[in-house]
C-alpha positions in Angstrom: 146.3 93.2 129.7 143.2 91.0 129.9 140.3 91.4 127.6 136.7 91.5 129.0 134.4 88.5 128.6 136.9 86.1 127.0 136.2 82.4 127.1 139.5 81.1 125.8 138.3 77.6 124.5 139.9 77.3 121.0 143.4 77.7 122.3 142.5 75.6 125.3 142.9 72.5 122.9 146.6 73.0 123.3 146.5 73.5 127.0 146.8 70.0 128.4 149.7 69.0 126.2 151.6 72.3 126.5 151.1 72.4 130.3 152.7 69.0 130.6 155.6 70.2 128.4 156.2 73.3 130.5 156.2 71.3 133.7 158.8 68.9 132.2 160.9 71.9 131.0 161.1 73.1 134.6 163.0 69.9 135.5 165.3 69.9 132.4 168.9 70.9 133.2 170.7 71.0 129.8 169.7 72.7 126.6 169.8 69.3 124.9 167.2 68.0 127.4 164.9 71.0 126.6 165.3 70.6 122.9 164.5 66.9 123.2 161.3 67.6 125.2 160.0 70.1 122.7 160.8 67.8 119.8 158.9 65.0 121.5 156.0 67.3 122.2 155.8 68.2 118.5 155.8 64.5 117.5 152.8 64.1 119.8 150.9 67.2 118.5 151.8 66.5 114.9 150.4 63.0 115.3 147.0 64.0 116.5 144.2 62.6 114.4 142.9 66.1 113.6 144.9 69.3 113.5 144.0 72.2 115.7 143.7 74.4 112.6 143.7 78.2 112.7 140.9 79.9 110.8 141.6 81.6 107.5 142.1 85.4 107.6 138.7 86.9 106.8 138.4 88.5 103.4 138.4 92.3 103.2 140.8 92.9 106.1 143.3 95.8 105.7 147.0 94.8 105.6 150.3 96.7 106.2 153.9 95.9 105.2 152.8 93.4 102.5 152.2 93.6 98.8 148.8 92.0 99.0 146.5 90.2 101.6 148.0 87.0 102.9 146.2 83.7 103.1 147.0 81.1 105.8 146.4 78.2 103.5 147.8 79.6 100.2 150.7 81.8 101.2 151.8 80.3 104.5 152.0 76.7 103.7 155.4 75.4 104.5 156.1 78.2 107.1 156.3 78.3 110.8 154.1 81.3 111.5 153.9 83.4 114.7 150.6 85.3 115.1 151.1 88.2 117.5 147.7 89.4 118.8 148.4 92.9 120.0 146.9 96.4 120.4 149.3 99.3 119.9 148.6 101.2 123.2 149.4 98.2 125.4 152.8 98.5 127.2 153.0 94.7 127.5 152.7 94.4 123.7 155.4 97.1 123.3 157.6 95.1 125.7 157.2 92.0 123.4 158.4 93.7 120.2 162.2 93.5 121.0 161.8 89.7 121.3 160.1 89.6 118.0 162.7 91.8 116.4 165.4 89.5 117.7 163.6 86.5 116.4 163.3 88.1 112.9 167.1 88.8 112.9 167.7 85.1 113.7 165.3 83.5 111.2 163.9 84.9 108.0 161.1 83.8 105.7 163.8 82.0 103.7 164.5 79.9 106.8 160.8 79.2 107.0 159.7 81.7 109.6 157.1 84.5 109.3 155.7 86.8 112.0 152.3 88.4 111.4 150.9 91.0 113.7 147.1 90.6 114.3 146.0 94.0 115.5 143.0 93.5 117.7 142.0 96.9 119.1 141.1 97.8 122.7 140.1 101.4 122.0 137.8 102.6 119.1 140.6 104.9 118.0 142.9 101.9 117.5 140.6 100.3 114.9 141.5 103.1 112.4 144.1 102.0 109.9 145.9 105.3 109.7 146.5 105.1 113.5 147.8 101.6 113.2 150.1 102.8 110.4 151.5 105.4 112.8 152.1 102.7 115.4 153.8 100.4 112.9 156.2 103.3 112.0 156.7 104.3 115.6 157.6 100.9 116.8 159.6 99.9 113.7 157.4 96.9 112.9 158.6 95.4 109.6 156.6 92.2 109.5 153.1 92.0 108.0 150.3 93.4 110.1 146.5 92.8 109.6 143.9 95.1 111.0 141.4 92.7 112.6 139.2 95.7 113.6 136.2 93.6 114.6 138.4 91.1 116.4 137.0 88.2 114.3 140.1 86.1 114.5 140.6 87.0 118.2 137.0 85.7 118.9 137.3 82.6 116.7 140.4 81.5 118.6 139.0 83.0 121.8 142.1 84.8 122.7 141.9 86.2 126.2 144.8 88.6 126.6 147.1 91.2 125.0 149.7 90.2 123.9 149.1 86.5 122.9 151.4 84.6 120.5 150.1 81.6 118.6 152.8 79.5 116.8 151.5 77.7 113.8 153.0 74.7 111.9 153.3 74.5 108.1 149.7 73.3 107.6 148.2 76.2 109.6 148.1 73.8 112.6 148.4 75.4 116.0 151.4 74.2 118.0 152.0 76.6 121.0 150.5 79.7 122.6 152.3 82.2 124.8 150.3 84.7 126.9 151.7 88.0 128.1 155.3 89.3 127.9 158.5 87.9 129.3 158.7 84.5 127.4 161.7 85.2 125.1 163.5 81.9 126.0 160.4 79.8 125.3 159.6 81.7 122.1 163.1 81.0 120.7 163.1 77.4 122.0 159.7 76.6 120.5 160.4 78.3 117.2 163.8 76.8 116.6 162.7 73.2 117.4 159.6 73.6 115.3 161.7 74.7 112.3 164.0 71.8 112.9 161.2 69.3 113.3 159.4 70.2 110.1 162.6 70.6 108.1 163.5 67.0 109.1 160.2 66.0 107.5 160.8 68.1 104.4 157.7 70.4 105.1 159.5 73.7 105.3 159.5 75.9 102.1 162.0 78.7 101.5 159.9 80.9 99.2 159.7 84.5 100.1 156.6 86.5 101.1 156.0 89.8 99.3 156.9 92.4 101.9 156.4 96.1 101.1 157.3 98.3 104.1 154.9 101.1 104.8 157.7 103.3 106.1 159.4 103.3 102.6 156.6 105.2 101.1 156.9 108.2 103.5 158.7 111.5 102.8 161.3 112.7 105.3 160.1 115.0 108.1 162.0 117.2 110.6 160.1 115.5 113.4 158.9 111.9 113.6 156.3 111.1 116.3 157.4 113.7 118.8 156.2 112.3 122.1 156.8 115.0 124.7 157.8 118.7 124.9 158.8 120.9 127.7 160.0 124.5 128.1 163.0 126.0 129.8 161.3 128.8 131.8 164.6 130.8 132.0 165.5 131.0 128.3 162.2 130.0 126.7 163.9 127.3 124.8 161.9 124.2 124.1 163.1 120.6 124.6 161.5 118.1 122.3 161.5 114.3 122.5 161.8 113.6 118.8 160.8 110.0 119.6 160.7 108.5 116.1 164.1 109.9 115.3 165.5 108.6 118.6 166.8 112.1 119.5 166.4 115.1 121.8 166.1 118.5 120.2 166.8 121.8 122.0 165.2 124.6 120.0 164.8 128.3 120.3 161.2 129.6 120.5 161.3 130.4 116.8 162.0 126.7 116.0 165.7 127.0 115.2 167.6 124.0 116.5 170.3 124.7 119.0 171.2 121.1 119.9 170.3 117.8 118.3 171.4 114.9 120.5 171.2 111.3 119.4 169.5 109.7 116.3 168.6 109.0 113.7 168.9 105.3 114.7 168.2 103.8 118.1 171.0 103.0 120.4 172.2 103.1 124.0 175.4 105.1 124.4 176.6 107.8 126.8 179.3 110.4 126.0 179.7 113.5 124.0 176.7 114.7 122.0 177.9 113.5 118.6 178.3 109.9 120.0 175.3 109.6 122.3 172.2 107.6 121.3 168.7 107.0 122.7 165.9 104.5 121.9 162.4 106.1 121.5 162.8 108.8 124.2 159.6 110.2 125.7 159.5 112.5 128.8 161.9 115.4 129.2 162.5 117.9 132.0 165.0 120.8 132.0 166.5 122.9 134.8 169.7 124.9 135.0 171.0 123.6 131.6 170.4 120.0 132.7 167.9 117.8 130.9 166.5 114.5 132.2 165.1 112.1 129.7 162.8 109.1 130.0 164.7 106.9 127.5 161.7 104.6 127.2 162.8 101.6 125.2 166.2 101.6 126.8 164.5 101.4 130.2 166.8 104.2 131.4 166.8 107.8 132.8 169.4 109.8 131.0 171.0 113.1 131.9 172.0 115.7 129.3 174.4 118.4 130.5 174.2 121.3 128.0 177.2 123.1 129.3 179.5 120.0 129.3 177.7 118.7 126.1 177.7 115.2 127.5 175.0 112.5 128.1 175.1 110.1 131.1 172.8 107.4 132.6 171.4 108.1 136.1 168.9 105.3 136.5 168.3 101.9 134.9 170.6 99.1 133.7 169.5 99.1 130.0 167.2 96.1 130.2 163.6 95.9 131.3 163.2 95.5 135.0 160.5 93.7 137.0 161.3 95.1 140.4 158.3 97.0 141.8 159.9 98.3 145.0 163.3 99.8 144.1 165.6 101.4 146.6 169.0 100.9 144.9 171.2 103.6 143.5 169.9 104.7 140.2 172.6 103.2 137.9 172.0 99.8 139.6 168.3 99.9 139.8 166.4 98.1 136.9 163.4 100.1 135.7 160.7 99.5 133.1 159.5 101.8 130.3 159.7 105.2 131.9 157.3 107.5 130.0 157.5 110.9 131.6 159.6 112.9 134.1 159.0 116.0 136.1 161.0 117.9 138.7 159.8 118.0 142.3 160.9 119.1 145.8 161.6 116.8 148.8 159.8 117.3 152.1 162.8 119.2 153.5 161.4 122.4 151.8 165.0 123.6 151.6 165.8 122.7 148.0 163.9 123.0 144.8 164.1 120.4 142.0 165.8 117.7 144.1 163.5 114.9 143.1 162.7 113.6 139.6 159.3 112.0 139.5 159.0 109.2 137.0 155.8 107.8 135.3 156.9 104.2 135.2 154.5 102.9 132.5 156.0 99.4 132.4 155.2 98.6 136.0 152.1 100.8 136.3 153.7 103.0 139.1 155.1 106.4 139.9 158.7 106.3 141.0 161.2 108.9 142.3 164.9 109.5 141.7 166.6 111.5 144.4 168.8 114.2 142.7 169.9 115.1 146.2 169.4 113.7 149.7 165.9 114.3 150.8 162.6 112.9 152.1 159.5 111.6 150.4 156.0 111.6 152.0 155.8 108.7 154.5 159.5 107.9 153.9 162.6 108.3 156.0 165.6 110.3 154.8 166.9 109.0 151.5 170.4 109.4 150.0 171.2 111.1 146.7 170.8 108.8 143.7 168.2 106.5 145.3 165.6 105.3 142.8 162.4 103.8 144.2 158.7 103.3 143.9 156.5 106.1 145.4 153.0 105.1 144.5 151.3 102.2 142.8 151.1 98.5 143.8 152.3 97.4 140.3 148.9 95.9 139.6 147.2 97.3 136.4 144.2 99.0 138.0 142.2 102.2 138.4 142.5 102.0 142.2 142.6 105.1 144.5 143.8 104.8 148.0 145.0 106.9 151.0 148.1 104.6 151.1 150.2 105.2 147.9 151.5 101.6 147.8 148.0 100.2 147.8 146.8 102.4 144.9 146.8 101.0 141.4 147.6 102.7 138.1 147.3 101.5 134.5 150.2 102.6 132.3 150.8 106.1 133.7 152.1 108.2 130.8 152.1 111.9 131.8 153.0 113.9 134.9 152.7 117.5 136.0 153.4 119.1 139.3 151.3 121.7 141.2 153.6 122.3 144.2 151.7 125.3 145.6 148.8 125.1 148.2 146.0 124.1 148.2 146.9 121.7 145.4 150.3 120.3 146.5 150.1 117.3 144.2 151.2 115.4 141.2 148.8 115.1 138.3 148.9 111.8 136.5 147.6 111.0 133.0 146.8 107.3 133.6 146.4 106.2 130.0 145.0 102.7 130.1 142.3 103.6 132.7 141.5 106.8 130.7 141.6 108.9 133.8 143.5 111.8 135.4 144.5 111.1 139.0 146.3 113.1 141.7 148.9 112.1 144.2 149.3 114.3 147.3 152.8 115.5 147.9 152.0 115.7 151.7 150.9 112.1 152.4 151.0 110.3 149.1 147.2 109.7 148.9 146.0 108.8 145.4 142.7 110.3 144.3 140.5 110.4 141.2 140.1 113.7 139.3 138.3 113.0 136.0 137.4 110.1 133.7 137.1 106.3 134.2 134.6 104.8 136.6 134.4 103.6 140.2 135.2 99.9 139.6 139.0 99.7 139.9 139.2 96.7 137.6 137.3 98.2 134.7 139.8 99.7 132.3 137.3 100.0 129.5 135.4 103.1 130.9 136.5 105.4 128.1 134.7 107.9 125.8 134.6 111.5 124.7 132.3 113.4 127.1 132.7 116.8 128.8 131.5 116.7 132.3 132.4 116.7 136.0 134.6 114.0 137.7 133.5 110.5 136.8 130.9 111.7 134.4 133.7 113.1 132.1 135.1 110.6 129.8 138.6 110.5 128.1 140.3 108.0 125.8 143.9 107.0 126.6 145.3 110.4 127.7 149.0 110.6 127.5 149.9 114.1 128.8 149.0 116.7 131.4 150.4 120.2 132.2 149.6 122.6 135.1 148.8 126.2 134.4 149.8 127.9 137.6 148.6 131.3 136.4 145.0 130.2 135.9 144.9 127.2 138.3 143.9 124.9 135.4 145.1 121.5 134.2 145.5 120.9 130.4 145.1 117.3 129.2 146.3 115.7 126.0 143.2 113.5 125.4 145.3 111.5 122.9 142.9 109.0 121.4 140.1 111.6 121.2 142.6 113.9 119.3 141.7 116.8 121.6 143.2 119.1 124.2 140.9 119.3 127.3 141.0 121.6 130.3 140.2 120.6 133.9 139.4 122.8 136.8 140.7 120.7 139.8 138.5 122.7 142.2 135.2 121.7 140.6 136.5 118.6 138.6 134.9 120.1 135.5 136.5 118.8 132.3 135.8 120.5 129.0 137.2 120.5 125.4 139.6 123.4 124.8 140.7 122.6 121.3 140.4 119.9 118.6 137.4 118.8 116.6 138.3 115.1 116.9 139.1 114.9 113.2 142.7 113.9 112.5 143.1 115.8 109.2 146.0 118.2 109.8 144.8 121.8 109.9 148.0 123.8 110.4 146.6 127.2 111.4 143.2 127.8 112.9 141.1 128.8 115.9 140.8 126.5 118.9 137.3 125.4 117.8 138.4 124.5 114.2 141.8 123.0 115.2 142.8 119.3 114.7 145.3 117.0 116.4 146.3 113.4 115.8 147.1 111.5 119.0 148.8 114.4 120.8 151.2 112.9 123.4 152.5 115.7 125.5 152.1 119.4 126.3 153.6 122.2 128.3 153.0 125.9 129.3 155.4 128.6 128.2 155.7 132.4 127.7 154.4 133.1 131.3 151.2 131.2 130.7 150.3 132.7 127.3 151.3 129.7 125.1 150.5 126.0 125.3 153.0 123.9 123.3 151.6 120.5 122.1 153.5 117.5 120.8 151.0 116.6 118.0 152.6 113.1 117.7 151.0 111.5 114.7 151.1 114.8 112.7 154.9 115.0 113.4 154.6 118.6 114.6 154.8 120.9 117.6 151.7 123.0 117.7 151.4 126.3 119.5 148.1 127.2 121.2 147.9 130.9 122.1 145.7 130.9 125.2 144.8 134.6 124.8 144.0 134.8 121.1 142.6 131.2 120.9 144.6 130.5 117.8 146.7 127.4 116.9 149.8 127.5 114.7 152.7 125.1 113.8 156.2 125.7 115.1 158.6 125.4 112.2 161.7 123.3 113.0 164.9 124.3 111.2 168.6 124.3 111.5 170.7 127.5 111.3 172.9 126.2 108.5 170.1 125.3 106.2 166.4 125.7 106.8 164.7 122.3 107.3 161.1 123.2 108.1 158.1 121.2 109.0 156.6 121.1 105.6 156.6 124.1 103.2 156.4 127.6 104.5 152.8 128.5 104.9 151.7 131.8 103.4 150.1 132.9 106.6 153.3 132.1 108.6 155.5 134.3 106.4 156.3 137.8 107.6 155.4 140.6 105.2 158.4 142.7 104.2 157.8 146.2 105.4 158.5 149.1 103.1 162.0 150.6 103.7 162.0 154.2 104.8 163.5 156.6 102.3 166.1 157.5 104.9 167.3 153.9 105.3 170.9 153.5 104.2 171.6 151.0 101.4 175.0 149.3 101.4 176.4 147.4 98.4 178.9 144.7 99.4 181.8 143.4 97.5 181.0 140.4 95.2 181.4 136.9 96.6 182.2 133.8 94.5 180.3 130.7 95.6 179.5 127.3 94.1 176.5 125.0 94.1 175.8 123.3 97.5 177.9 125.9 99.5 176.4 127.7 102.5 177.0 131.5 102.7 176.5 133.0 106.2 175.7 136.7 107.0 176.5 137.8 110.5 174.6 140.8 111.7 176.8 143.3 113.5 174.5 146.3 114.1 175.1 148.9 116.9 172.4 151.1 118.4 173.0 154.4 120.1 174.5 154.1 123.6 172.0 153.0 126.2 169.3 152.1 123.7 167.4 148.8 123.9 165.2 146.8 121.6 161.5 147.5 122.2 159.7 144.7 124.0 156.7 143.2 122.3 157.6 144.6 118.9 159.7 142.1 117.0 162.8 143.5 115.3 163.4 141.4 112.2 165.4 140.6 109.1 164.4 139.5 105.6 166.3 137.7 102.8 165.3 138.5 99.2 166.7 137.7 95.7 164.6 139.7 93.3 164.4 138.1 89.9 166.3 135.0 91.2 163.7 133.6 93.7 165.0 130.1 92.9 167.9 130.9 95.2 165.7 131.0 98.3 163.6 127.9 97.7 163.4 125.9 100.9 165.4 128.6 102.8 164.4 130.6 105.9 163.3 133.9 104.4 163.0 135.9 107.6 163.6 135.9 111.3 163.4 137.8 114.6 166.2 139.7 116.3 165.5 139.3 120.0 168.7 140.6 121.6 171.1 143.3 120.2 174.0 141.7 122.1 173.4 138.3 120.5 172.4 138.9 116.9 171.5 136.0 114.5 173.5 134.5 111.7 171.6 134.3 108.5 172.3 131.3 106.3 171.8 130.8 102.6 172.6 127.5 100.9 173.3 127.8 97.2 171.0 125.3 95.4 172.6 122.3 93.5 170.8 123.4 90.3 171.5 127.0 89.6 169.5 128.9 87.0 171.9 131.8 86.7 175.6 132.4 87.3 175.0 135.9 88.7 172.5 137.1 91.3 172.0 139.7 94.0 170.8 138.7 97.4 169.5 141.5 99.7 169.2 141.5 103.5 166.8 144.0 105.0 166.9 144.7 108.7 164.3 146.5 110.8 165.1 147.5 114.4 162.6 148.8 116.8 164.3 150.4 119.8 163.8 152.8 122.7 166.2 155.3 124.3 167.8 154.5 127.6 165.1 156.3 129.6 162.3 155.0 127.3 161.2 158.5 126.6 161.3 157.9 122.8 160.9 154.8 120.7 161.9 154.6 117.0 162.4 152.3 114.0 165.5 152.1 111.9 166.1 150.1 108.8 169.0 149.2 106.5 169.4 147.3 103.2 172.5 145.2 102.4 173.0 144.0 98.8 175.3 141.1 98.2 176.3 140.3 94.6 177.0 136.6 94.0 179.1 135.1 91.3 178.3 131.4 91.0 180.9 129.0 89.6 181.2 125.3 88.9 184.6 125.2 90.5 184.6 123.9 94.0 185.4 126.8 96.4 187.2 126.5 99.7 185.5 127.5 103.0 183.8 131.0 102.6 184.3 133.4 105.5 181.0 134.7 106.9 180.0 138.1 105.5 179.7 140.7 108.3 176.8 143.1 108.0 178.1 146.1 110.0 176.4 149.4 110.7 176.3 151.9 113.5 172.9 153.8 113.8 
């Protein structure tokens, strides 16, 4: 990613000598020859009359992952130092991180090597330390990072491009520079020989640098940087890419986890759910109990079969690809940083969901994976499993064109489909051009919708302006979703921390929610709501709800498009409630008063011990032909009067959505018990109608469960059945 107006003179002092070295390396055959050439180069550079010295880090800069600010000439003497000039939105910078991780695993500061990230922002949002902190966590960066918000070091060295690596010798003397991604072999070669050269001269010190990882100061969270969310329109389940935990969650609409697949650590493994692993997954799409996942940092498309409970790979080979055409079978086709996926239909018009569209951020293109044999616009018939480029030249541009292969994208990161006429298009959140674009499903033509500007090479036309077409300004949007009911497009305007809405007919773009402040307000109106770099969104509940992956707040937020209110979806397991922060008072249900006619059933005492989980299974029968009343939530409540400590951190209430599939209520006995005897009560309220809907009524019941708590470890406790026939 090139920066505007760079002159590149300071680093140019290395250019003649390093260019000669790199030409010589092209002719070298053996590793020994390459090592010798680099060693000779260092002898030459080290013998210059005057070092090309790097400037000192300016005072007052903010640092991460270190105990205190670092000085080049006090703390780094005797070290080989790699300065990584990066900006956290840049896909090329993200691609470089595995190389740096690998280098850090090979050499430590005790060996004489230290990597320092010099964050030099492209977008204003990226200058904010809290946002850099989130990126450091998201990408598992464990070396020191300095926030060079004003790009002072960048300008003094006259760096010209993200990413740029500058390798320093033990005197702060510049030895090498590497521009862009894809130089892993050179990076390892230059670093290893520099360490050897200066060790031979006794100039390498093995003292340690004070590292204090930012991630170690954070409390655990049910979600960590969730990137994308989608909804299963049949069951209303949500699928969440829990990106920072490297897992996929399938949750019911009340937030209860049905499946957790992968995590907590990154990996790349297919198989049964308990063995499968992902690496920073992003886009998700679900249909017929099959989920497709953009497994971003594995450079794969994965398939999750919820019925077979297995994960498989359907595209990619597990390493970053550079192919910009494609055409091979999915499992043999290298791909690069897929960021979003959405189902589509081939030109045959016979099948639905037989194409998986892919936002291929790494090559700045839109690709397609054929889930069945079919035809793309301007393409011949393609066989099942084929994975190929559909739109985008691969050049990082904001270029629209009637010919899809001549169009240019800049890190496309979000997709949504409007298959119906007159739209018949893919909407694309093109993050680095700060635009939303459309791709015609009839002829592949790429057109501008909102944001950016007319110059296809200007990727710096960003802002926060409501308006029409090119007069509207966005800042690094990462997600889009189509509202078929209202013919509107919702946009996650990520770096403006807002949700915007676009009318594709008029190209009018306005702010729907978000003040632009990143302080986390958990329940509010649209106008008072806040987000922090929201990355994805989707429409659910027949167009009533908009679910938002509020990435840096580690939450899924629910926007009610009818009441104009925003709330947080609690994420919890059925065995033991693990919610997104403490229960909020306004989120708790109020316990209704039990009718005098409500039966009260006292159950036989149960003996439990600390740490055990007791489960209550509802087994309630309604009169024959009755059904639960739609729109009025039947519910249950858990109480422990006088022993409220029993319920700390537990799920105190829940809905009953289907009488034929009643919930199991879990209570985990705390490790520290304040009493050896207690009574837990379960109140149930059912709202139902007769078979002909001529009468609707409410029935309630109270179950009381005495508990005897012991220190003696108990065996497995059978679930307590709460039975009653109304």
